[in-house]
mmCIF file as gemmi writes it, N, C-alpha and C atoms, coordinates in Angstrom:
data_model
loop_
_atom_site.group_PDB
_atom_site.id
_atom_site.type_symbol
_atom_site.label_atom_id
_atom_site.label_alt_id
_atom_site.label_comp_id
_atom_site.label_asym_id
_atom_site.label_entity_id
_atom_site.label_seq_id
_atom_site.pdbx_PDB_ins_code
_atom_site.Cartn_x
_atom_site.Cartn_y
_atom_site.Cartn_z
_atom_site.occupancy
_atom_site.B_iso_or_equiv
_atom_site.pdbx_formal_charge
_atom_site.auth_seq_id
_atom_site.auth_asym_id
_atom_site.pdbx_PDB_model_num
ATOM 1 N N . UNK Axp A 1 ? 0.829 -1.174 0 1 0 ? 1 A 1
ATOM 2 C CA . UNK Axp A 1 ? 0 0 0 1 0 ? 1 A 1
ATOM 3 C C . UNK Axp A 1 ? 0.882 1.249 0 1 0 ? 1 A 1
ATOM 4 N N . UNK Axp A 2 ? 0.999 1.883 -1.127 1 0 ? 2 A 1
ATOM 5 C CA . UNK Axp A 2 ? 1.835 3.072 -1.195 1 0 ? 2 A 1
ATOM 6 C C . UNK Axp A 2 ? 0.965 4.298 -1.436 1 0 ? 2 A 1
ATOM 7 N N . UNK Axp A 3 ? 1.195 5.33 -0.649 1 0 ? 3 A 1
ATOM 8 C CA . UNK Axp A 3 ? 0.469 6.569 -0.817 1 0 ? 3 A 1
ATOM 9 C C . UNK Axp A 3 ? 1.374 7.58 -1.501 1 0 ? 3 A 1
ATOM 10 N N . UNK Axp A 4 ? 0.8 8.342 -2.372 1 0 ? 4 A 1
ATOM 11 C CA . UNK Axp A 4 ? 1.544 9.424 -2.994 1 0 ? 4 A 1
ATOM 12 C C . UNK Axp A 4 ? 1.631 10.579 -2.004 1 0 ? 4 A 1
ATOM 13 N N . UNK Axp A 5 ? 2.573 11.455 -2.232 1 0 ? 5 A 1
ATOM 14 C CA . UNK Axp A 5 ? 2.742 12.609 -1.369 1 0 ? 5 A 1
ATOM 15 C C . UNK Axp A 5 ? 1.502 13.498 -1.389 1 0 ? 5 A 1
ATOM 16 N N . UNK Axp A 6 ? 0.813 13.566 -2.517 1 0 ? 6 A 1
ATOM 17 C CA . UNK Axp A 6 ? -0.34 14.446 -2.637 1 0 ? 6 A 1
ATOM 18 C C . UNK Axp A 6 ? -1.536 13.965 -1.837 1 0 ? 6 A 1
ATOM 19 N N . UNK Axp A 7 ? -1.615 12.679 -1.504 1 0 ? 7 A 1
ATOM 20 C CA . UNK Axp A 7 ? -2.749 12.199 -0.726 1 0 ? 7 A 1
ATOM 21 C C . UNK Axp A 7 ? -2.568 12.447 0.763 1 0 ? 7 A 1
ATOM 22 N N . UNK Axp A 8 ? -1.396 12.842 1.176 1 0 ? 8 A 1
ATOM 23 C CA . UNK Axp A 8 ? -1.174 13.133 2.591 1 0 ? 8 A 1
ATOM 24 C C . UNK Axp A 8 ? -1.907 14.396 3.019 1 0 ? 8 A 1
ATOM 25 N N . UNK Axp A 9 ? -2.343 15.196 2.061 1 0 ? 9 A 1
ATOM 26 C CA . UNK Axp A 9 ? -3.084 16.404 2.402 1 0 ? 9 A 1
ATOM 27 C C . UNK Axp A 9 ? -4.418 16.078 3.063 1 0 ? 9 A 1
ATOM 28 N N . UNK Axp A 10 ? -4.937 14.871 2.846 1 0 ? 10 A 1
ATOM 29 C CA . UNK Axp A 10 ? -6.213 14.486 3.431 1 0 ? 10 A 1
ATOM 30 C C . UNK Axp A 10 ? -6.068 13.975 4.857 1 0 ? 10 A 1
ATOM 31 N N . UNK Axp A 11 ? -4.889 13.515 5.222 1 0 ? 11 A 1
ATOM 32 C CA . UNK Axp A 11 ? -4.665 13.007 6.564 1 0 ? 11 A 1
ATOM 33 C C . UNK Axp A 11 ? -5.521 11.785 6.836 1 0 ? 11 A 1
ATOM 34 N N . UNK Axp A 12 ? -6.151 11.752 7.989 1 0 ? 12 A 1
ATOM 35 C CA . UNK Axp A 12 ? -6.996 10.613 8.348 1 0 ? 12 A 1
ATOM 36 C C . UNK Axp A 12 ? -8.475 10.906 8.11 1 0 ? 12 A 1
ATOM 37 N N . UNK Axp A 13 ? -8.783 12.044 7.521 1 0 ? 13 A 1
ATOM 38 C CA . UNK Axp A 13 ? -10.183 12.415 7.31 1 0 ? 13 A 1
ATOM 39 C C . UNK Axp A 13 ? -10.86 11.521 6.291 1 0 ? 13 A 1
ATOM 40 N N . UNK Axp A 14 ? -10.115 11.033 5.31 1 0 ? 14 A 1
ATOM 41 C CA . UNK Axp A 14 ? -10.68 10.178 4.267 1 0 ? 14 A 1
ATOM 42 C C . UNK Axp A 14 ? -10.164 8.76 4.458 1 0 ? 14 A 1
ATOM 43 N N . UNK Axp A 15 ? -10.907 7.806 3.992 1 0 ? 15 A 1
ATOM 44 C CA . UNK Axp A 15 ? -10.481 6.42 4.087 1 0 ? 15 A 1
ATOM 45 C C . UNK Axp A 15 ? -9.372 6.099 3.105 1 0 ? 15 A 1
ATOM 46 N N . UNK Axp A 16 ? -8.742 4.962 3.286 1 0 ? 16 A 1
ATOM 47 C CA . UNK Axp A 16 ? -7.62 4.56 2.441 1 0 ? 16 A 1
ATOM 48 C C . UNK Axp A 16 ? -8.058 4.306 1.009 1 0 ? 16 A 1
ATOM 49 N N . UNK Axp A 17 ? -9.254 3.765 0.818 1 0 ? 17 A 1
ATOM 50 C CA . UNK Axp A 17 ? -9.706 3.477 -0.548 1 0 ? 17 A 1
ATOM 51 C C . UNK Axp A 17 ? -9.907 4.759 -1.347 1 0 ? 17 A 1
ATOM 52 N N . UNK Axp A 18 ? -10.415 5.795 -0.713 1 0 ? 18 A 1
ATOM 53 C CA . UNK Axp A 18 ? -10.605 7.084 -1.388 1 0 ? 18 A 1
ATOM 54 C C . UNK Axp A 18 ? -9.257 7.683 -1.76 1 0 ? 18 A 1
ATOM 55 N N . UNK Axp A 19 ? -8.299 7.603 -0.842 1 0 ? 19 A 1
ATOM 56 C CA . UNK Axp A 19 ? -6.968 8.155 -1.129 1 0 ? 19 A 1
ATOM 57 C C . UNK Axp A 19 ? -6.261 7.388 -2.236 1 0 ? 19 A 1
ATOM 58 N N . UNK Axp A 20 ? -6.442 6.073 -2.29 1 0 ? 20 A 1
ATOM 59 C CA . UNK Axp A 20 ? -5.823 5.281 -3.355 1 0 ? 20 A 1
ATOM 60 C C . UNK Axp A 20 ? -6.428 5.604 -4.714 1 0 ? 20 A 1
ATOM 61 N N . UNK Axp A 21 ? -7.749 5.765 -4.767 1 0 ? 21 A 1
ATOM 62 C CA . UNK Axp A 21 ? -8.406 6.14 -6.031 1 0 ? 21 A 1
ATOM 63 C C . UNK Axp A 21 ? -7.937 7.513 -6.497 1 0 ? 21 A 1
ATOM 64 N N . UNK Axp A 22 ? -7.843 8.453 -5.566 1 0 ? 22 A 1
ATOM 65 C CA . UNK Axp A 22 ? -7.392 9.794 -5.891 1 0 ? 22 A 1
ATOM 66 C C . UNK Axp A 22 ? -5.961 9.78 -6.426 1 0 ? 22 A 1
ATOM 67 N N . UNK Axp A 23 ? -5.103 8.994 -5.8 1 0 ? 23 A 1
ATOM 68 C CA . UNK Axp A 23 ? -3.714 8.897 -6.232 1 0 ? 23 A 1
ATOM 69 C C . UNK Axp A 23 ? -3.625 8.309 -7.639 1 0 ? 23 A 1
ATOM 70 N N . UNK Axp A 24 ? -4.467 7.33 -7.96 1 0 ? 24 A 1
ATOM 71 C CA . UNK Axp A 24 ? -4.46 6.733 -9.296 1 0 ? 24 A 1
ATOM 72 C C . UNK Axp A 24 ? -4.874 7.713 -10.373 1 0 ? 24 A 1
ATOM 73 N N . UNK Axp A 25 ? -5.939 8.463 -10.101 1 0 ? 25 A 1
ATOM 74 C CA . UNK Axp A 25 ? -6.421 9.453 -11.07 1 0 ? 25 A 1
ATOM 75 C C . UNK Axp A 25 ? -5.383 10.555 -11.245 1 0 ? 25 A 1
ATOM 76 N N . UNK Axp A 26 ? -4.796 11.013 -10.151 1 0 ? 26 A 1
ATOM 77 C CA . UNK Axp A 26 ? -3.817 12.087 -10.246 1 0 ? 26 A 1
ATOM 78 C C . UNK Axp A 26 ? -2.559 11.644 -10.985 1 0 ? 26 A 1
ATOM 79 N N . UNK Axp A 27 ? -2.165 10.403 -10.822 1 0 ? 27 A 1
ATOM 80 C CA . UNK Axp A 27 ? -0.991 9.899 -11.537 1 0 ? 27 A 1
ATOM 81 C C . UNK Axp A 27 ? -1.243 9.887 -13.045 1 0 ? 27 A 1
ATOM 82 N N . UNK Axp A 28 ? -2.448 9.488 -13.462 1 0 ? 28 A 1
ATOM 83 C CA . UNK Axp A 28 ? -2.803 9.505 -14.889 1 0 ? 28 A 1
ATOM 84 C C . UNK Axp A 28 ? -2.826 10.928 -15.415 1 0 ? 28 A 1
ATOM 85 N N . UNK Axp A 29 ? -3.355 11.834 -14.608 1 0 ? 29 A 1
ATOM 86 C CA . UNK Axp A 29 ? -3.508 13.219 -15.027 1 0 ? 29 A 1
ATOM 87 C C . UNK Axp A 29 ? -2.157 13.907 -15.218 1 0 ? 29 A 1
ATOM 88 N N . UNK Axp A 30 ? -1.199 13.609 -14.377 1 0 ? 30 A 1
ATOM 89 C CA . UNK Axp A 30 ? 0.074 14.317 -14.408 1 0 ? 30 A 1
ATOM 90 C C . UNK Axp A 30 ? 1.076 13.788 -15.416 1 0 ? 30 A 1
ATOM 91 N N . UNK Axp A 31 ? 0.868 12.591 -15.946 1 0 ? 31 A 1
ATOM 92 C CA . UNK Axp A 31 ? 1.832 12.087 -16.923 1 0 ? 31 A 1
ATOM 93 C C . UNK Axp A 31 ? 1.578 12.719 -18.289 1 0 ? 31 A 1
ATOM 94 N N . UNK Axp A 32 ? 2.578 12.692 -19.142 1 0 ? 32 A 1
ATOM 95 C CA . UNK Axp A 32 ? 2.469 13.316 -20.47 1 0 ? 32 A 1
ATOM 96 C C . UNK Axp A 32 ? 1.373 12.623 -21.274 1 0 ? 32 A 1
ATOM 97 N N . UNK Axp A 33 ? 0.529 13.423 -21.904 1 0 ? 33 A 1
ATOM 98 C CA . UNK Axp A 33 ? -0.553 12.904 -22.719 1 0 ? 33 A 1
ATOM 99 C C . UNK Axp A 33 ? -0.119 12.908 -24.187 1 0 ? 33 A 1
ATOM 100 N N . UNK Axp A 34 ? -0.468 11.859 -24.932 1 0 ? 34 A 1
ATOM 101 C CA . UNK Axp A 34 ? -0.039 11.765 -26.328 1 0 ? 34 A 1
ATOM 102 C C . UNK Axp A 34 ? -1.2 12.03 -27.274 1 0 ? 34 A 1
ATOM 103 N N . UNK Axp A 35 ? -0.891 12.717 -28.354 1 0 ? 35 A 1
ATOM 104 C CA . UNK Axp A 35 ? -1.874 13.024 -29.392 1 0 ? 35 A 1
ATOM 105 C C . UNK Axp A 35 ? -2.235 11.734 -30.133 1 0 ? 35 A 1
ATOM 106 N N . UNK Axp A 36 ? -3.516 11.465 -30.343 1 0 ? 36 A 1
ATOM 107 C CA . UNK Axp A 36 ? -3.899 10.246 -31.062 1 0 ? 36 A 1
ATOM 108 C C . UNK Axp A 36 ? -3.59 10.297 -32.556 1 0 ? 36 A 1
ATOM 109 N N . UNK Axp A 37 ? -3.287 11.468 -33.087 1 0 ? 37 A 1
ATOM 110 C CA . UNK Axp A 37 ? -3.028 11.61 -34.514 1 0 ? 37 A 1
ATOM 111 C C . UNK Axp A 37 ? -1.545 11.45 -34.852 1 0 ? 37 A 1
ATOM 112 N N . UNK Axp A 38 ? -0.674 12.18 -34.135 1 0 ? 38 A 1
ATOM 113 C CA . UNK Axp A 38 ? 0.751 12.149 -34.484 1 0 ? 38 A 1
ATOM 114 C C . UNK Axp A 38 ? 1.624 11.53 -33.393 1 0 ? 38 A 1
ATOM 115 N N . UNK Axp A 39 ? 1.039 11.144 -32.282 1 0 ? 39 A 1
ATOM 116 C CA . UNK Axp A 39 ? 1.736 10.474 -31.168 1 0 ? 39 A 1
ATOM 117 C C . UNK Axp A 39 ? 2.764 11.365 -30.459 1 0 ? 39 A 1
ATOM 118 N N . UNK Axp A 40 ? 2.614 12.669 -30.549 1 0 ? 40 A 1
ATOM 119 C CA . UNK Axp A 40 ? 3.464 13.598 -29.792 1 0 ? 40 A 1
ATOM 120 C C . UNK Axp A 40 ? 2.679 14.135 -28.603 1 0 ? 40 A 1
ATOM 121 N N . UNK Axp A 41 ? 3.219 15.105 -27.894 1 0 ? 41 A 1
ATOM 122 C CA . UNK Axp A 41 ? 2.605 15.611 -26.67 1 0 ? 41 A 1
ATOM 123 C C . UNK Axp A 41 ? 1.407 16.508 -26.954 1 0 ? 41 A 1
ATOM 124 N N . UNK Axp A 42 ? 0.326 16.285 -26.189 1 0 ? 42 A 1
ATOM 125 C CA . UNK Axp A 42 ? -0.868 17.113 -26.273 1 0 ? 42 A 1
ATOM 126 C C . UNK Axp A 42 ? -1.065 17.821 -24.942 1 0 ? 42 A 1
ATOM 127 N N . UNK Axp A 43 ? -1.657 18.999 -24.996 1 0 ? 43 A 1
ATOM 128 C CA . UNK Axp A 43 ? -1.879 19.791 -23.795 1 0 ? 43 A 1
ATOM 129 C C . UNK Axp A 43 ? -3.366 20.108 -23.67 1 0 ? 43 A 1
ATOM 130 N N . UNK Axp A 44 ? -3.856 20.125 -22.442 1 0 ? 44 A 1
ATOM 131 C CA . UNK Axp A 44 ? -5.26 20.423 -22.197 1 0 ? 44 A 1
ATOM 132 C C . UNK Axp A 44 ? -5.496 21.921 -22.316 1 0 ? 44 A 1
ATOM 133 N N . UNK Axp A 45 ? -6.457 22.305 -23.142 1 0 ? 45 A 1
ATOM 134 C CA . UNK Axp A 45 ? -6.795 23.713 -23.341 1 0 ? 45 A 1
ATOM 135 C C . UNK Axp A 45 ? -7.903 24.126 -22.384 1 0 ? 45 A 1
ATOM 136 N N . UNK Axp A 46 ? -8.934 23.297 -22.311 1 0 ? 46 A 1
ATOM 137 C CA . UNK Axp A 46 ? -10.075 23.543 -21.434 1 0 ? 46 A 1
ATOM 138 C C . UNK Axp A 46 ? -10.633 22.191 -21.007 1 0 ? 46 A 1
ATOM 139 N N . UNK Axp A 47 ? -11.731 22.206 -20.304 1 0 ? 47 A 1
ATOM 140 C CA . UNK Axp A 47 ? -12.353 20.985 -19.799 1 0 ? 47 A 1
ATOM 141 C C . UNK Axp A 47 ? -12.73 20.076 -20.966 1 0 ? 47 A 1
ATOM 142 N N . UNK Axp A 48 ? -11.961 19.011 -21.184 1 0 ? 48 A 1
ATOM 143 C CA . UNK Axp A 48 ? -12.251 18.051 -22.244 1 0 ? 48 A 1
ATOM 144 C C . UNK Axp A 48 ? -11.755 18.438 -23.62 1 0 ? 48 A 1
ATOM 145 N N . UNK Axp A 49 ? -11.074 19.562 -23.755 1 0 ? 49 A 1
ATOM 146 C CA . UNK Axp A 49 ? -10.554 20.006 -25.05 1 0 ? 49 A 1
ATOM 147 C C . UNK Axp A 49 ? -9.03 19.967 -24.991 1 0 ? 49 A 1
ATOM 148 N N . UNK Axp A 50 ? -8.436 19.296 -25.971 1 0 ? 50 A 1
ATOM 149 C CA . UNK Axp A 50 ? -6.991 19.095 -26.01 1 0 ? 50 A 1
ATOM 150 C C . UNK Axp A 50 ? -6.429 19.638 -27.304 1 0 ? 50 A 1
ATOM 151 N N . UNK Axp A 51 ? -5.164 20.07 -27.281 1 0 ? 51 A 1
ATOM 152 C CA . UNK Axp A 51 ? -4.496 20.564 -28.487 1 0 ? 51 A 1
ATOM 153 C C . UNK Axp A 51 ? -3.098 19.968 -28.546 1 0 ? 51 A 1
ATOM 154 N N . UNK Axp A 52 ? -2.752 19.462 -29.728 1 0 ? 52 A 1
ATOM 155 C CA . UNK Axp A 52 ? -1.429 18.878 -29.93 1 0 ? 52 A 1
ATOM 156 C C . UNK Axp A 52 ? -0.413 19.997 -30.126 1 0 ? 52 A 1
ATOM 157 N N . UNK Axp A 53 ? 0.745 19.836 -29.505 1 0 ? 53 A 1
ATOM 158 C CA . UNK Axp A 53 ? 1.794 20.847 -29.632 1 0 ? 53 A 1
ATOM 159 C C . UNK Axp A 53 ? 2.465 20.8 -30.998 1 0 ? 53 A 1
ATOM 160 N N . UNK Axp A 54 ? 2.502 19.617 -31.628 1 0 ? 54 A 1
ATOM 161 C CA . UNK Axp A 54 ? 3.222 19.474 -32.896 1 0 ? 54 A 1
ATOM 162 C C . UNK Axp A 54 ? 2.323 19.729 -34.102 1 0 ? 54 A 1
ATOM 163 N N . UNK Axp A 55 ? 1.227 18.951 -34.217 1 0 ? 55 A 1
ATOM 164 C CA . UNK Axp A 55 ? 0.393 19.07 -35.418 1 0 ? 55 A 1
ATOM 165 C C . UNK Axp A 55 ? -0.664 20.168 -35.307 1 0 ? 55 A 1
ATOM 166 N N . UNK Axp A 56 ? -0.925 20.672 -34.095 1 0 ? 56 A 1
ATOM 167 C CA . UNK Axp A 56 ? -1.848 21.78 -33.911 1 0 ? 56 A 1
ATOM 168 C C . UNK Axp A 56 ? -3.32 21.41 -33.946 1 0 ? 56 A 1
ATOM 169 N N . UNK Axp A 57 ? -3.648 20.133 -34 1 0 ? 57 A 1
ATOM 170 C CA . UNK Axp A 57 ? -5.047 19.713 -34.039 1 0 ? 57 A 1
ATOM 171 C C . UNK Axp A 57 ? -5.678 19.844 -32.67 1 0 ? 57 A 1
ATOM 172 N N . UNK Axp A 58 ? -6.946 20.283 -32.667 1 0 ? 58 A 1
ATOM 173 C CA . UNK Axp A 58 ? -7.727 20.328 -31.444 1 0 ? 58 A 1
ATOM 174 C C . UNK Axp A 58 ? -8.706 19.172 -31.491 1 0 ? 58 A 1
ATOM 175 N N . UNK Axp A 59 ? -8.895 18.527 -30.362 1 0 ? 59 A 1
ATOM 176 C CA . UNK Axp A 59 ? -9.821 17.401 -30.311 1 0 ? 59 A 1
ATOM 177 C C . UNK Axp A 59 ? -10.4 17.29 -28.914 1 0 ? 59 A 1
ATOM 178 N N . UNK Axp A 60 ? -11.507 16.556 -28.818 1 0 ? 60 A 1
ATOM 179 C CA . UNK Axp A 60 ? -12.183 16.35 -27.544 1 0 ? 60 A 1
ATOM 180 C C . UNK Axp A 60 ? -11.849 14.961 -27.019 1 0 ? 60 A 1
ATOM 181 N N . UNK Axp A 61 ? -11.683 14.891 -25.717 1 0 ? 61 A 1
ATOM 182 C CA . UNK Axp A 61 ? -11.416 13.614 -25.063 1 0 ? 61 A 1
ATOM 183 C C . UNK Axp A 61 ? -11.833 13.736 -23.607 1 0 ? 61 A 1
ATOM 184 N N . UNK Axp A 62 ? -11.197 12.986 -22.734 1 0 ? 62 A 1
ATOM 185 C CA . UNK Axp A 62 ? -11.54 13.02 -21.324 1 0 ? 62 A 1
ATOM 186 C C . UNK Axp A 62 ? -11.258 14.372 -20.707 1 0 ? 62 A 1
ATOM 187 N N . UNK Axp A 63 ? -11.858 14.614 -19.557 1 0 ? 63 A 1
ATOM 188 C CA . UNK Axp A 63 ? -11.72 15.898 -18.909 1 0 ? 63 A 1
ATOM 189 C C . UNK Axp A 63 ? -10.309 16.143 -18.381 1 0 ? 63 A 1
ATOM 190 N N . UNK Axp A 64 ? -9.681 15.114 -17.797 1 0 ? 64 A 1
ATOM 191 C CA . UNK Axp A 64 ? -8.395 15.308 -17.168 1 0 ? 64 A 1
ATOM 192 C C . UNK Axp A 64 ? -7.265 14.522 -17.809 1 0 ? 64 A 1
ATOM 193 N N . UNK Axp A 65 ? -7.578 13.538 -18.629 1 0 ? 65 A 1
ATOM 194 C CA . UNK Axp A 65 ? -6.568 12.795 -19.362 1 0 ? 65 A 1
ATOM 195 C C . UNK Axp A 65 ? -7.18 12.22 -20.636 1 0 ? 65 A 1
ATOM 196 N N . UNK Axp A 66 ? -6.347 11.98 -21.633 1 0 ? 66 A 1
ATOM 197 C CA . UNK Axp A 66 ? -6.818 11.488 -22.921 1 0 ? 66 A 1
ATOM 198 C C . UNK Axp A 66 ? -7.148 10.01 -22.8 1 0 ? 66 A 1
ATOM 199 N N . UNK Axp A 67 ? -8.308 9.645 -23.249 1 0 ? 67 A 1
ATOM 200 C CA . UNK Axp A 67 ? -8.753 8.239 -23.161 1 0 ? 67 A 1
ATOM 201 C C . UNK Axp A 67 ? -8.405 7.486 -24.393 1 0 ? 67 A 1
């Protein structure tokens, strides 16, 4: 059972299962996202809207990470 540093902000107020789920989602969110068209890095522009840094295409996907 490993906790990320970011889940320590909750202390004992939340249960372990909630902290583990939060850590999993945050780990996905923070890693580099790849463009489905050219396989380079994409950046989130707004909620669910992503833009590729290389090819310049805008596309819709998940709110916090590309699915």
